[in-house]
Structure formats: structure tokens, C-alpha cells
mmCIF file as Biopython writes it, N, C-alpha, C and O atoms, coordinates in Angstrom:
data_model
#
loop_
_atom_site.group_PDB
_atom_site.id
_atom_site.type_symbol
_atom_site.label_atom_id
_atom_site.label_alt_id
_atom_site.label_comp_id
_atom_site.label_asym_id
_atom_site.label_entity_id
_atom_site.label_seq_id
_atom_site.pdbx_PDB_ins_code
_atom_site.Cartn_x
_atom_site.Cartn_y
_atom_site.Cartn_z
_atom_site.occupancy
_atom_site.B_iso_or_equiv
_atom_site.auth_seq_id
_atom_site.auth_asym_id
_atom_site.pdbx_PDB_model_num
ATOM 1   N N  . MET A ? 1  ? 92.482  76.689  116.842 1.0 0.0 1  A 1 
ATOM 2   C CA . MET A ? 1  ? 92.785  78.281  116.655 1.0 0.0 1  A 1 
ATOM 3   C C  . MET A ? 1  ? 93.948  78.554  115.770 1.0 0.0 1  A 1 
ATOM 4   O O  . MET A ? 1  ? 95.023  78.054  116.104 1.0 0.0 1  A 1 
ATOM 5   N N  . ILE A ? 2  ? 93.889  79.289  114.667 1.0 0.0 2  A 1 
ATOM 6   C CA . ILE A ? 2  ? 94.716  79.458  113.495 1.0 0.0 2  A 1 
ATOM 7   C C  . ILE A ? 2  ? 95.061  81.050  114.020 1.0 0.0 2  A 1 
ATOM 8   O O  . ILE A ? 2  ? 94.239  81.868  114.433 1.0 0.0 2  A 1 
ATOM 9   N N  . LYS A ? 3  ? 96.590  81.236  113.868 1.0 0.0 3  A 1 
ATOM 10  C CA . LYS A ? 3  ? 97.031  82.668  114.087 1.0 0.0 3  A 1 
ATOM 11  C C  . LYS A ? 3  ? 97.618  82.939  112.773 1.0 0.0 3  A 1 
ATOM 12  O O  . LYS A ? 3  ? 98.045  82.117  111.961 1.0 0.0 3  A 1 
ATOM 13  N N  . ILE A ? 4  ? 97.575  84.260  112.682 1.0 0.0 4  A 1 
ATOM 14  C CA . ILE A ? 4  ? 98.006  84.866  111.262 1.0 0.0 4  A 1 
ATOM 15  C C  . ILE A ? 4  ? 99.077  85.856  111.576 1.0 0.0 4  A 1 
ATOM 16  O O  . ILE A ? 4  ? 98.770  86.775  112.335 1.0 0.0 4  A 1 
ATOM 17  N N  . ILE A ? 5  ? 100.424 85.794  111.048 1.0 0.0 5  A 1 
ATOM 18  C CA . ILE A ? 5  ? 101.170 86.779  111.589 1.0 0.0 5  A 1 
ATOM 19  C C  . ILE A ? 5  ? 101.687 87.345  110.057 1.0 0.0 5  A 1 
ATOM 20  O O  . ILE A ? 5  ? 101.960 86.638  109.087 1.0 0.0 5  A 1 
ATOM 21  N N  . ARG A ? 6  ? 101.723 88.462  110.120 1.0 0.0 6  A 1 
ATOM 22  C CA . ARG A ? 6  ? 102.064 89.424  108.805 1.0 0.0 6  A 1 
ATOM 23  C C  . ARG A ? 6  ? 103.245 90.205  109.083 1.0 0.0 6  A 1 
ATOM 24  O O  . ARG A ? 6  ? 103.335 91.158  109.856 1.0 0.0 6  A 1 
ATOM 25  N N  . LEU A ? 7  ? 104.264 89.615  108.260 1.0 0.0 7  A 1 
ATOM 26  C CA . LEU A ? 7  ? 105.408 90.201  108.235 1.0 0.0 7  A 1 
ATOM 27  C C  . LEU A ? 7  ? 105.755 91.157  107.312 1.0 0.0 7  A 1 
ATOM 28  O O  . LEU A ? 7  ? 106.007 90.771  106.171 1.0 0.0 7  A 1 
ATOM 29  N N  . ALA A ? 8  ? 105.832 92.568  107.627 1.0 0.0 8  A 1 
ATOM 30  C CA . ALA A ? 8  ? 106.162 93.750  106.536 1.0 0.0 8  A 1 
ATOM 31  C C  . ALA A ? 8  ? 106.808 94.866  107.481 1.0 0.0 8  A 1 
ATOM 32  O O  . ALA A ? 8  ? 106.350 95.341  108.520 1.0 0.0 8  A 1 
ATOM 33  N N  . ASP A ? 9  ? 108.064 95.160  106.784 1.0 0.0 9  A 1 
ATOM 34  C CA . ASP A ? 9  ? 108.770 96.108  107.367 1.0 0.0 9  A 1 
ATOM 35  C C  . ASP A ? 9  ? 110.036 96.501  106.206 1.0 0.0 9  A 1 
ATOM 36  O O  . ASP A ? 9  ? 110.068 95.980  105.091 1.0 0.0 9  A 1 
ATOM 37  N N  . GLY A ? 10 ? 110.902 97.361  106.618 1.0 0.0 10 A 1 
ATOM 38  C CA . GLY A ? 10 ? 111.808 97.900  105.833 1.0 0.0 10 A 1 
ATOM 39  C C  . GLY A ? 10 ? 112.932 96.806  105.269 1.0 0.0 10 A 1 
ATOM 40  O O  . GLY A ? 10 ? 113.024 95.650  105.682 1.0 0.0 10 A 1 
ATOM 41  N N  . ILE A ? 11 ? 113.661 97.332  104.371 1.0 0.0 11 A 1 
ATOM 42  C CA . ILE A ? 11 ? 114.699 96.668  103.822 1.0 0.0 11 A 1 
ATOM 43  C C  . ILE A ? 11 ? 115.571 96.116  105.135 1.0 0.0 11 A 1 
ATOM 44  O O  . ILE A ? 11 ? 115.572 96.893  106.090 1.0 0.0 11 A 1 
ATOM 45  N N  . GLY A ? 12 ? 116.264 94.950  105.289 1.0 0.0 12 A 1 
ATOM 46  C CA . GLY A ? 12 ? 117.302 94.681  106.451 1.0 0.0 12 A 1 
ATOM 47  C C  . GLY A ? 12 ? 116.601 94.702  107.623 1.0 0.0 12 A 1 
ATOM 48  O O  . GLY A ? 12 ? 117.386 94.757  108.569 1.0 0.0 12 A 1 
ATOM 49  N N  . SER A ? 13 ? 115.337 94.678  107.998 1.0 0.0 13 A 1 
ATOM 50  C CA . SER A ? 13 ? 114.875 94.753  109.246 1.0 0.0 13 A 1 
ATOM 51  C C  . SER A ? 13 ? 114.606 93.233  109.932 1.0 0.0 13 A 1 
ATOM 52  O O  . SER A ? 13 ? 114.092 93.120  111.046 1.0 0.0 13 A 1 
ATOM 53  N N  . GLY A ? 14 ? 115.014 92.109  109.131 1.0 0.0 14 A 1 
ATOM 54  C CA . GLY A ? 14 ? 114.918 90.539  109.612 1.0 0.0 14 A 1 
ATOM 55  C C  . GLY A ? 14 ? 113.860 89.692  109.398 1.0 0.0 14 A 1 
ATOM 56  O O  . GLY A ? 14 ? 113.621 88.677  110.052 1.0 0.0 14 A 1 
ATOM 57  N N  . LYS A ? 15 ? 112.937 90.325  108.044 1.0 0.0 15 A 1 
ATOM 58  C CA . LYS A ? 15 ? 111.694 89.605  107.639 1.0 0.0 15 A 1 
ATOM 59  C C  . LYS A ? 15 ? 112.326 88.054  107.132 1.0 0.0 15 A 1 
ATOM 60  O O  . LYS A ? 15 ? 111.788 87.006  107.487 1.0 0.0 15 A 1 
ATOM 61  N N  . SER A ? 16 ? 113.401 88.093  106.357 1.0 0.0 16 A 1 
ATOM 62  C CA . SER A ? 16 ? 113.799 86.773  105.861 1.0 0.0 16 A 1 
ATOM 63  C C  . SER A ? 16 ? 114.533 85.837  106.918 1.0 0.0 16 A 1 
ATOM 64  O O  . SER A ? 16 ? 114.691 84.637  106.694 1.0 0.0 16 A 1 
ATOM 65  N N  . THR A ? 17 ? 114.913 86.373  107.925 1.0 0.0 17 A 1 
ATOM 66  C CA . THR A ? 17 ? 115.348 85.500  109.206 1.0 0.0 17 A 1 
ATOM 67  C C  . THR A ? 17 ? 114.120 84.889  109.942 1.0 0.0 17 A 1 
ATOM 68  O O  . THR A ? 17 ? 114.028 83.732  110.352 1.0 0.0 17 A 1 
ATOM 69  N N  . ILE A ? 18 ? 113.418 85.642  110.010 1.0 0.0 18 A 1 
ATOM 70  C CA . ILE A ? 18 ? 112.097 85.303  110.749 1.0 0.0 18 A 1 
ATOM 71  C C  . ILE A ? 18 ? 111.353 84.351  109.786 1.0 0.0 18 A 1 
ATOM 72  O O  . ILE A ? 18 ? 111.031 83.291  110.323 1.0 0.0 18 A 1 
ATOM 73  N N  . VAL A ? 19 ? 111.018 84.479  108.534 1.0 0.0 19 A 1 
ATOM 74  C CA . VAL A ? 19 ? 110.570 83.370  107.632 1.0 0.0 19 A 1 
ATOM 75  C C  . VAL A ? 19 ? 111.382 82.161  107.801 1.0 0.0 19 A 1 
ATOM 76  O O  . VAL A ? 19 ? 110.864 81.059  107.983 1.0 0.0 19 A 1 
ATOM 77  N N  . ASN A ? 20 ? 112.817 82.376  107.737 1.0 0.0 20 A 1 
ATOM 78  C CA . ASN A ? 20 ? 113.632 80.989  107.823 1.0 0.0 20 A 1 
ATOM 79  C C  . ASN A ? 20 ? 113.247 80.359  108.984 1.0 0.0 20 A 1 
ATOM 80  O O  . ASN A ? 20 ? 112.766 79.227  108.927 1.0 0.0 20 A 1 
ATOM 81  N N  . ILE A ? 21 ? 113.426 81.069  110.270 1.0 0.0 21 A 1 
ATOM 82  C CA . ILE A ? 21 ? 112.935 80.402  111.429 1.0 0.0 21 A 1 
ATOM 83  C C  . ILE A ? 21 ? 111.643 79.697  111.327 1.0 0.0 21 A 1 
ATOM 84  O O  . ILE A ? 21 ? 111.570 78.526  111.698 1.0 0.0 21 A 1 
ATOM 85  N N  . PHE A ? 22 ? 110.561 80.354  110.826 1.0 0.0 22 A 1 
ATOM 86  C CA . PHE A ? 22 ? 109.139 79.788  110.725 1.0 0.0 22 A 1 
ATOM 87  C C  . PHE A ? 22 ? 109.186 78.550  109.800 1.0 0.0 22 A 1 
ATOM 88  O O  . PHE A ? 22 ? 108.593 77.526  110.138 1.0 0.0 22 A 1 
ATOM 89  N N  . GLU A ? 23 ? 109.873 78.619  108.649 1.0 0.0 23 A 1 
ATOM 90  C CA . GLU A ? 23 ? 110.002 77.337  108.032 1.0 0.0 23 A 1 
ATOM 91  C C  . GLU A ? 23 ? 110.892 76.310  108.529 1.0 0.0 23 A 1 
ATOM 92  O O  . GLU A ? 23 ? 110.863 75.217  107.963 1.0 0.0 23 A 1 
ATOM 93  N N  . SER A ? 24 ? 111.624 76.482  109.435 1.0 0.0 24 A 1 
ATOM 94  C CA . SER A ? 24 ? 112.284 75.393  110.092 1.0 0.0 24 A 1 
ATOM 95  C C  . SER A ? 24 ? 111.149 74.807  111.013 1.0 0.0 24 A 1 
ATOM 96  O O  . SER A ? 24 ? 111.081 73.604  111.265 1.0 0.0 24 A 1 
ATOM 97  N N  . LEU A ? 25 ? 110.466 75.527  111.387 1.0 0.0 25 A 1 
ATOM 98  C CA . LEU A ? 25 ? 109.416 74.975  112.436 1.0 0.0 25 A 1 
ATOM 99  C C  . LEU A ? 25 ? 108.389 74.380  111.722 1.0 0.0 25 A 1 
ATOM 100 O O  . LEU A ? 25 ? 107.461 73.979  112.424 1.0 0.0 25 A 1 
ATOM 101 N N  . ARG A ? 26 ? 108.284 74.201  110.480 1.0 0.0 26 A 1 
ATOM 102 C CA . ARG A ? 26 ? 107.353 73.873  109.398 1.0 0.0 26 A 1 
ATOM 103 C C  . ARG A ? 26 ? 105.938 74.775  109.634 1.0 0.0 26 A 1 
ATOM 104 O O  . ARG A ? 26 ? 104.821 74.257  109.626 1.0 0.0 26 A 1 
ATOM 105 N N  . VAL A ? 27 ? 106.162 76.056  109.821 1.0 0.0 27 A 1 
ATOM 106 C CA . VAL A ? 27 ? 105.007 76.965  109.898 1.0 0.0 27 A 1 
ATOM 107 C C  . VAL A ? 27 ? 104.757 77.322  108.294 1.0 0.0 27 A 1 
ATOM 108 O O  . VAL A ? 27 ? 105.663 77.793  107.608 1.0 0.0 27 A 1 
ATOM 109 N N  . PRO A ? 28 ? 103.499 77.063  107.799 1.0 0.0 28 A 1 
ATOM 110 C CA . PRO A ? 28 ? 103.125 77.250  106.598 1.0 0.0 28 A 1 
ATOM 111 C C  . PRO A ? 28 ? 103.317 78.720  106.308 1.0 0.0 28 A 1 
ATOM 112 O O  . PRO A ? 28 ? 102.961 79.489  107.201 1.0 0.0 28 A 1 
ATOM 113 N N  . ILE A ? 29 ? 103.812 79.219  105.230 1.0 0.0 29 A 1 
ATOM 114 C CA . ILE A ? 29 ? 104.094 80.490  104.726 1.0 0.0 29 A 1 
ATOM 115 C C  . ILE A ? 29 ? 103.465 80.814  103.598 1.0 0.0 29 A 1 
ATOM 116 O O  . ILE A ? 29 ? 103.669 80.050  102.654 1.0 0.0 29 A 1 
ATOM 117 N N  . PHE A ? 30 ? 102.664 81.845  103.395 1.0 0.0 30 A 1 
ATOM 118 C CA . PHE A ? 30 ? 102.298 82.258  102.372 1.0 0.0 30 A 1 
ATOM 119 C C  . PHE A ? 30 ? 102.857 83.606  101.900 1.0 0.0 30 A 1 
ATOM 120 O O  . PHE A ? 30 ? 102.787 84.597  102.628 1.0 0.0 30 A 1 
ATOM 121 N N  . TYR A ? 31 ? 103.513 83.648  100.459 1.0 0.0 31 A 1 
ATOM 122 C CA . TYR A ? 31 ? 104.151 84.585  99.938  1.0 0.0 31 A 1 
ATOM 123 C C  . TYR A ? 31 ? 103.223 85.652  99.081  1.0 0.0 31 A 1 
ATOM 124 O O  . TYR A ? 31 ? 102.880 85.399  97.926  1.0 0.0 31 A 1 
ATOM 125 N N  . ALA A ? 32 ? 102.860 86.840  99.745  1.0 0.0 32 A 1 
ATOM 126 C CA . ALA A ? 32 ? 101.994 87.506  99.014  1.0 0.0 32 A 1 
ATOM 127 C C  . ALA A ? 32 ? 102.514 88.222  97.732  1.0 0.0 32 A 1 
ATOM 128 O O  . ALA A ? 32 ? 101.869 88.432  96.705  1.0 0.0 32 A 1 
ATOM 129 N N  . ASP A ? 33 ? 103.861 88.568  98.006  1.0 0.0 33 A 1 
ATOM 130 C CA . ASP A ? 33 ? 104.614 89.121  96.638  1.0 0.0 33 A 1 
ATOM 131 C C  . ASP A ? 33 ? 104.488 88.337  95.766  1.0 0.0 33 A 1 
ATOM 132 O O  . ASP A ? 33 ? 104.016 88.707  94.691  1.0 0.0 33 A 1 
ATOM 133 N N  . GLN A ? 34 ? 104.923 86.854  96.003  1.0 0.0 34 A 1 
ATOM 134 C CA . GLN A ? 34 ? 104.969 85.944  94.841  1.0 0.0 34 A 1 
ATOM 135 C C  . GLN A ? 34 ? 103.614 85.666  94.094  1.0 0.0 34 A 1 
ATOM 136 O O  . GLN A ? 34 ? 103.459 85.445  92.893  1.0 0.0 34 A 1 
ATOM 137 N N  . ALA A ? 35 ? 102.669 85.730  95.090  1.0 0.0 35 A 1 
ATOM 138 C CA . ALA A ? 35 ? 101.243 85.443  94.340  1.0 0.0 35 A 1 
ATOM 139 C C  . ALA A ? 35 ? 100.754 86.871  93.766  1.0 0.0 35 A 1 
ATOM 140 O O  . ALA A ? 35 ? 99.813  86.796  92.976  1.0 0.0 35 A 1 
ATOM 141 N N  . GLY A ? 36 ? 101.149 87.892  93.989  1.0 0.0 36 A 1 
ATOM 142 C CA . GLY A ? 36 ? 100.516 89.085  93.363  1.0 0.0 36 A 1 
ATOM 143 C C  . GLY A ? 36 ? 101.277 89.022  92.066  1.0 0.0 36 A 1 
ATOM 144 O O  . GLY A ? 36 ? 100.664 89.484  91.104  1.0 0.0 36 A 1 
ATOM 145 N N  . ARG A ? 37 ? 102.511 88.537  91.830  1.0 0.0 37 A 1 
ATOM 146 C CA . ARG A ? 37 ? 103.323 88.627  90.690  1.0 0.0 37 A 1 
ATOM 147 C C  . ARG A ? 37 ? 102.529 87.515  89.480  1.0 0.0 37 A 1 
ATOM 148 O O  . ARG A ? 37 ? 102.311 87.635  88.274  1.0 0.0 37 A 1 
ATOM 149 N N  . GLU A ? 38 ? 102.308 86.663  90.261  1.0 0.0 38 A 1 
ATOM 150 C CA . GLU A ? 38 ? 101.585 85.516  89.284  1.0 0.0 38 A 1 
ATOM 151 C C  . GLU A ? 38 ? 100.418 86.015  88.990  1.0 0.0 38 A 1 
ATOM 152 O O  . GLU A ? 38 ? 100.251 85.933  87.773  1.0 0.0 38 A 1 
ATOM 153 N N  . VAL A ? 39 ? 99.441  86.541  89.573  1.0 0.0 39 A 1 
ATOM 154 C CA . VAL A ? 39 ? 98.047  86.886  89.175  1.0 0.0 39 A 1 
ATOM 155 C C  . VAL A ? 39 ? 98.459  88.119  88.310  1.0 0.0 39 A 1 
ATOM 156 O O  . VAL A ? 39 ? 97.773  88.173  87.289  1.0 0.0 39 A 1 
ATOM 157 N N  . LEU A ? 40 ? 99.410  89.164  88.420  1.0 0.0 40 A 1 
ATOM 158 C CA . LEU A ? 40 ? 99.583  90.172  87.448  1.0 0.0 40 A 1 
ATOM 159 C C  . LEU A ? 40 ? 100.193 89.429  86.114  1.0 0.0 40 A 1 
ATOM 160 O O  . LEU A ? 40 ? 99.865  89.951  85.049  1.0 0.0 40 A 1 
ATOM 161 N N  . ASP A ? 41 ? 101.053 88.256  86.045  1.0 0.0 41 A 1 
ATOM 162 C CA . ASP A ? 41 ? 101.482 87.889  84.895  1.0 0.0 41 A 1 
ATOM 163 C C  . ASP A ? 41 ? 100.491 86.887  84.135  1.0 0.0 41 A 1 
ATOM 164 O O  . ASP A ? 41 ? 100.542 86.662  82.926  1.0 0.0 41 A 1 
ATOM 165 N N  . PHE A ? 42 ? 99.570  86.315  85.045  1.0 0.0 42 A 1 
ATOM 166 C CA . PHE A ? 42 ? 98.869  85.079  84.474  1.0 0.0 42 A 1 
ATOM 167 C C  . PHE A ? 42 ? 97.486  85.552  84.307  1.0 0.0 42 A 1 
ATOM 168 O O  . PHE A ? 42 ? 96.868  85.172  83.312  1.0 0.0 42 A 1 
ATOM 169 N N  . ASP A ? 43 ? 96.981  86.256  85.075  1.0 0.0 43 A 1 
ATOM 170 C CA . ASP A ? 43 ? 95.546  86.272  85.104  1.0 0.0 43 A 1 
ATOM 171 C C  . ASP A ? 43 ? 94.899  87.289  84.068  1.0 0.0 43 A 1 
ATOM 172 O O  . ASP A ? 43 ? 94.860  88.505  84.257  1.0 0.0 43 A 1 
ATOM 173 N N  . PRO A ? 44 ? 94.360  86.589  82.866  1.0 0.0 44 A 1 
ATOM 174 C CA . PRO A ? 44 ? 93.880  87.172  81.628  1.0 0.0 44 A 1 
ATOM 175 C C  . PRO A ? 44 ? 93.232  88.521  82.110  1.0 0.0 44 A 1 
ATOM 176 O O  . PRO A ? 44 ? 93.812  89.538  81.732  1.0 0.0 44 A 1 
ATOM 177 N N  . MET A ? 45 ? 92.051  88.684  82.935  1.0 0.0 45 A 1 
ATOM 178 C CA . MET A ? 45 ? 91.222  89.689  83.071  1.0 0.0 45 A 1 
ATOM 179 C C  . MET A ? 45 ? 92.248  90.715  83.918  1.0 0.0 45 A 1 
ATOM 180 O O  . MET A ? 45 ? 92.068  91.911  83.688  1.0 0.0 45 A 1 
ATOM 181 N N  . VAL A ? 46 ? 93.155  90.415  84.738  1.0 0.0 46 A 1 
ATOM 182 C CA . VAL A ? 46 ? 93.933  91.369  85.438  1.0 0.0 46 A 1 
ATOM 183 C C  . VAL A ? 46 ? 94.986  91.922  84.429  1.0 0.0 46 A 1 
ATOM 184 O O  . VAL A ? 46 ? 95.337  93.099  84.515  1.0 0.0 46 A 1 
ATOM 185 N N  . LYS A ? 47 ? 95.562  90.988  83.351  1.0 0.0 47 A 1 
ATOM 186 C CA . LYS A ? 47 ? 96.329  91.522  82.158  1.0 0.0 47 A 1 
ATOM 187 C C  . LYS A ? 47 ? 95.696  92.538  81.404  1.0 0.0 47 A 1 
ATOM 188 O O  . LYS A ? 47 ? 96.267  93.554  81.009  1.0 0.0 47 A 1 
ATOM 189 N N  . ASN A ? 48 ? 94.486  92.246  81.205  1.0 0.0 48 A 1 
ATOM 190 C CA . ASN A ? 48 ? 93.723  93.169  80.136  1.0 0.0 48 A 1 
ATOM 191 C C  . ASN A ? 48 ? 93.219  94.636  81.060  1.0 0.0 48 A 1 
ATOM 192 O O  . ASN A ? 48 ? 93.043  95.649  80.383  1.0 0.0 48 A 1 
ATOM 193 N N  . GLU A ? 49 ? 93.027  94.718  82.366  1.0 0.0 49 A 1 
ATOM 194 C CA . GLU A ? 49 ? 92.902  95.657  82.873  1.0 0.0 49 A 1 
ATOM 195 C C  . GLU A ? 49 ? 94.058  96.520  83.165  1.0 0.0 49 A 1 
ATOM 196 O O  . GLU A ? 49 ? 93.875  97.728  83.319  1.0 0.0 49 A 1 
ATOM 197 N N  . VAL A ? 50 ? 95.152  96.039  83.246  1.0 0.0 50 A 1 
ATOM 198 C CA . VAL A ? 50 ? 96.415  96.707  83.559  1.0 0.0 50 A 1 
ATOM 199 C C  . VAL A ? 50 ? 96.801  97.076  81.980  1.0 0.0 50 A 1 
ATOM 200 O O  . VAL A ? 50 ? 97.464  98.109  81.882  1.0 0.0 50 A 1 
ATOM 201 N N  . MET A ? 51 ? 96.558  96.544  80.998  1.0 0.0 51 A 1 
ATOM 202 C CA . MET A ? 51 ? 96.801  96.896  79.549  1.0 0.0 51 A 1 
ATOM 203 C C  . MET A ? 51 ? 95.859  98.324  79.272  1.0 0.0 51 A 1 
ATOM 204 O O  . MET A ? 51 ? 96.379  99.319  78.768  1.0 0.0 51 A 1 
ATOM 205 N N  . LYS A ? 52 ? 94.763  98.292  79.573  1.0 0.0 52 A 1 
ATOM 206 C CA . LYS A ? 52 ? 93.538  99.146  79.661  1.0 0.0 52 A 1 
ATOM 207 C C  . LYS A ? 52 ? 94.196  100.525 80.068  1.0 0.0 52 A 1 
ATOM 208 O O  . LYS A ? 52 ? 94.331  101.556 79.408  1.0 0.0 52 A 1 
ATOM 209 N N  . LEU A ? 53 ? 94.562  100.217 81.369  1.0 0.0 53 A 1 
ATOM 210 C CA . LEU A ? 53 ? 95.273  101.559 82.330  1.0 0.0 53 A 1 
ATOM 211 C C  . LEU A ? 53 ? 96.263  101.990 81.961  1.0 0.0 53 A 1 
ATOM 212 O O  . LEU A ? 53 ? 96.302  103.220 81.948  1.0 0.0 53 A 1 
ATOM 213 N N  . LEU A ? 54 ? 97.441  101.292 81.518  1.0 0.0 54 A 1 
ATOM 214 C CA . LEU A ? 54 ? 98.668  101.578 81.091  1.0 0.0 54 A 1 
ATOM 215 C C  . LEU A ? 54 ? 99.383  101.460 80.018  1.0 0.0 54 A 1 
ATOM 216 O O  . LEU A ? 54 ? 100.581 101.731 79.936  1.0 0.0 54 A 1 
ATOM 217 N N  . GLY A ? 55 ? 98.580  100.994 79.025  1.0 0.0 55 A 1 
ATOM 218 C CA . GLY A ? 55 ? 98.853  100.674 77.698  1.0 0.0 55 A 1 
ATOM 219 C C  . GLY A ? 55 ? 99.436  99.266  77.433  1.0 0.0 55 A 1 
ATOM 220 O O  . GLY A ? 55 ? 99.762  98.548  78.378  1.0 0.0 55 A 1 
ATOM 221 N N  . ASP A ? 56 ? 99.573  98.852  76.076  1.0 0.0 56 A 1 
ATOM 222 C CA . ASP A ? 56 ? 100.247 97.483  75.761  1.0 0.0 56 A 1 
ATOM 223 C C  . ASP A ? 56 ? 101.785 97.479  76.444  1.0 0.0 56 A 1 
ATOM 224 O O  . ASP A ? 56 ? 102.058 96.418  77.005  1.0 0.0 56 A 1 
ATOM 225 N N  . GLU A ? 57 ? 102.741 98.428  76.474  1.0 0.0 57 A 1 
ATOM 226 C CA . GLU A ? 57 ? 103.739 98.512  77.206  1.0 0.0 57 A 1 
ATOM 227 C C  . GLU A ? 57 ? 104.182 98.042  78.454  1.0 0.0 57 A 1 
ATOM 228 O O  . GLU A ? 57 ? 105.310 97.862  78.911  1.0 0.0 57 A 1 
ATOM 229 N N  . ALA A ? 58 ? 102.640 97.823  79.070  1.0 0.0 58 A 1 
ATOM 230 C CA . ALA A ? 58 ? 102.712 97.196  80.577  1.0 0.0 58 A 1 
ATOM 231 C C  . ALA A ? 58 ? 103.362 95.873  80.666  1.0 0.0 58 A 1 
ATOM 232 O O  . ALA A ? 58 ? 103.859 95.506  81.731  1.0 0.0 58 A 1 
ATOM 233 N N  . TYR A ? 59 ? 103.393 94.965  79.359  1.0 0.0 59 A 1 
ATOM 234 C CA . TYR A ? 59 ? 103.599 93.587  79.352  1.0 0.0 59 A 1 
ATOM 235 C C  . TYR A ? 59 ? 104.658 93.551  78.421  1.0 0.0 59 A 1 
ATOM 236 O O  . TYR A ? 59 ? 104.482 94.201  77.391  1.0 0.0 59 A 1 
ATOM 237 N N  . LEU A ? 60 ? 106.003 92.772  78.587  1.0 0.0 60 A 1 
ATOM 238 C CA . LEU A ? 60 ? 106.837 92.544  77.531  1.0 0.0 60 A 1 
ATOM 239 C C  . LEU A ? 60 ? 106.663 90.929  77.675  1.0 0.0 60 A 1 
ATOM 240 O O  . LEU A ? 60 ? 106.427 90.414  78.768  1.0 0.0 60 A 1 
ATOM 241 N N  . SER A ? 61 ? 106.816 90.088  76.329  1.0 0.0 61 A 1 
ATOM 242 C CA . SER A ? 61 ? 106.896 88.934  76.421  1.0 0.0 61 A 1 
ATOM 243 C C  . SER A ? 61 ? 105.898 88.179  77.190  1.0 0.0 61 A 1 
ATOM 244 O O  . SER A ? 61 ? 106.091 87.040  77.615  1.0 0.0 61 A 1 
ATOM 245 N N  . GLY A ? 62 ? 104.934 88.792  77.334  1.0 0.0 62 A 1 
ATOM 246 C CA . GLY A ? 62 ? 103.735 88.350  78.293  1.0 0.0 62 A 1 
ATOM 247 C C  . GLY A ? 62 ? 103.787 88.306  79.744  1.0 0.0 62 A 1 
ATOM 248 O O  . GLY A ? 62 ? 102.963 87.702  80.432  1.0 0.0 62 A 1 
ATOM 249 N N  . LYS A ? 63 ? 104.921 89.058  80.256  1.0 0.0 63 A 1 
ATOM 250 C CA . LYS A ? 63 ? 105.043 89.163  81.725  1.0 0.0 63 A 1 
ATOM 251 C C  . LYS A ? 63 ? 104.959 90.584  81.843  1.0 0.0 63 A 1 
ATOM 252 O O  . LYS A ? 63 ? 105.197 91.233  80.824  1.0 0.0 63 A 1 
ATOM 253 N N  . ALA A ? 64 ? 104.659 91.202  82.918  1.0 0.0 64 A 1 
ATOM 254 C CA . ALA A ? 64 ? 104.583 92.494  83.578  1.0 0.0 64 A 1 
ATOM 255 C C  . ALA A ? 64 ? 105.783 93.277  83.386  1.0 0.0 64 A 1 
ATOM 256 O O  . ALA A ? 64 ? 106.876 92.815  83.714  1.0 0.0 64 A 1 
ATOM 257 N N  . ASN A ? 65 ? 105.677 94.267  82.950  1.0 0.0 65 A 1 
ATOM 258 C CA . ASN A ? 65 ? 107.065 95.202  82.746  1.0 0.0 65 A 1 
ATOM 259 C C  . ASN A ? 65 ? 107.011 95.905  83.815  1.0 0.0 65 A 1 
ATOM 260 O O  . ASN A ? 65 ? 106.252 96.869  83.919  1.0 0.0 65 A 1 
ATOM 261 N N  . ARG A ? 66 ? 107.995 95.423  84.962  1.0 0.0 66 A 1 
ATOM 262 C CA . ARG A ? 66 ? 107.984 96.154  86.144  1.0 0.0 66 A 1 
ATOM 263 C C  . ARG A ? 66 ? 108.823 97.390  86.228  1.0 0.0 66 A 1 
ATOM 264 O O  . ARG A ? 66 ? 108.867 97.987  87.304  1.0 0.0 66 A 1 
ATOM 265 N N  . GLN A ? 67 ? 109.484 97.825  85.210  1.0 0.0 67 A 1 
ATOM 266 C CA . GLN A ? 67 ? 110.179 99.029  85.263  1.0 0.0 67 A 1 
ATOM 267 C C  . GLN A ? 67 ? 109.271 100.273 85.291  1.0 0.0 67 A 1 
ATOM 268 O O  . GLN A ? 67 ? 109.767 101.399 85.338  1.0 0.0 67 A 1 
#
């Protein structure tokens, strides 16, 4: 049986501490923020749709303009 635990809370709530404990126990970790950034930066279909919605200034030097 696979258990999935989602960590989401405010700044300073201890998410990183829990992740560090899980990593030390060799629990596989999926970093959704990192995966989302990669999709936003590198998936041509996503980039095209974002630029259609927000304009060409949505990307600077090929990466999402997060400002």
C-alpha cells in the first residue's frame, strides 16, 4: 500500500524540516513547485498558451518572467 502525504502550509510552518526528515528516511519526495516551474519554462505547448494569455513579456530569455 502506498501512502501519499501532501505538505502545504504557510511560511515558517516546518515543511522543510519534515521533508528533511523524510529524505533522511529515504522516503521518495516529489517537489510539485519544481515540476511546475520546469513545465512552465520548458513545455512548448504551455509556453505558447501562457504567451497567448499574457503576451510575449511573459518570458524573458526563454524562461518564465515570474515578476
